[in-house]
C-alpha positions in Angstrom: -70.9 31.0 -22.8 -67.4 29.6 -23.2 -66.7 30.4 -19.5 -69.8 28.4 -18.5 -68.8 25.4 -20.6 -65.3 25.4 -19.2 -66.6 25.6 -15.7 -68.9 22.6 -16.3 -66.0 20.7 -17.8 -63.8 21.5 -14.8 -66.5 20.4 -12.4 -66.9 17.1 -14.3 -63.2 16.5 -14.3 -62.9 17.2 -10.6 -65.8 14.8 -9.7 -64.2 12.1 -11.9 -60.8 12.5 -10.3 -62.4 12.6 -6.9 -64.2 9.3 -7.6 -61.1 7.6 -8.9 -59.0 8.7 -6.0 -61.6 7.5 -3.4 -61.8 4.1 -5.1 -58.0 3.8 -4.9 -57.9 5.0 -1.3 -60.6 2.5 -0.2 -60.1 -0.6 -2.4 -56.3 -0.9 -2.6 -55.9 -1.3 1.2 -58.8 -3.6 1.3 -57.3 -5.9 -1.4 -54.0 -5.8 0.5 -55.9 -6.8 3.7 -57.7 -9.7 2.0 -54.7 -11.2 0.2 -53.3 -13.2 3.2 -56.8 -14.6 3.8 -56.9 -15.7 0.2 -53.5 -17.4 0.5 -54.6 -19.1 3.7 -57.9 -20.2 2.1 -56.1 -21.6 -0.9 -53.9 -23.8 1.3 -54.8 -27.5 1.3 -55.3 -27.6 5.1 -57.9 -24.8 5.0 -59.7 -26.4 2.1 -60.2 -29.6 4.1 -61.1 -28.0 7.4 -63.4 -25.3 6.1 -64.9 -26.4 2.7 -67.9 -24.0 3.2 -65.6 -21.0 2.9 -64.7 -21.6 -0.7 -68.0 -20.6 -2.2 -68.1 -17.0 -1.0 -69.8 -14.6 -3.4 -69.6 -11.3 -1.5 -66.4 -9.3 -1.2 -67.6 -7.7 2.1 -68.2 -11.2 3.5 -64.7 -12.1 2.6 -63.4 -9.1 4.4 -65.4 -10.0 7.5 -64.1 -13.6 7.4 -60.5 -12.2 7.0 -61.0 -10.1 10.1 -62.2 -13.2 12.0 -59.1 -15.1 10.8 -56.7 -12.4 11.8 -58.3 -12.1 15.2 -57.8 -15.8 15.7 -54.2 -15.5 14.7 -53.6 -12.7 17.2 -55.5 -14.5 20.0 -54.0 -17.9 19.1 -57.4 -19.6 19.0 -59.1 -21.6 16.3 -61.1 -19.5 13.8 -64.9 -19.7 14.0 -66.7 -18.7 10.8 
């Protein structure tokens, strides 16, 4: 019985560690990816030109808009949101 309880505890600990590591692997790079977009959006010029971007409620929409902004920086065109 003790062996079974220890096995269950090891499985639970493994799944917990796996979940935490996956969250770190996915969300830390995403936050680093979104930070320059947030800095750009916080600038006064961006607030005047794109006021509709300030009320974004979805994290994934923010990531999508950051991708469009970086694409416009690379291609040297105006961003279209």
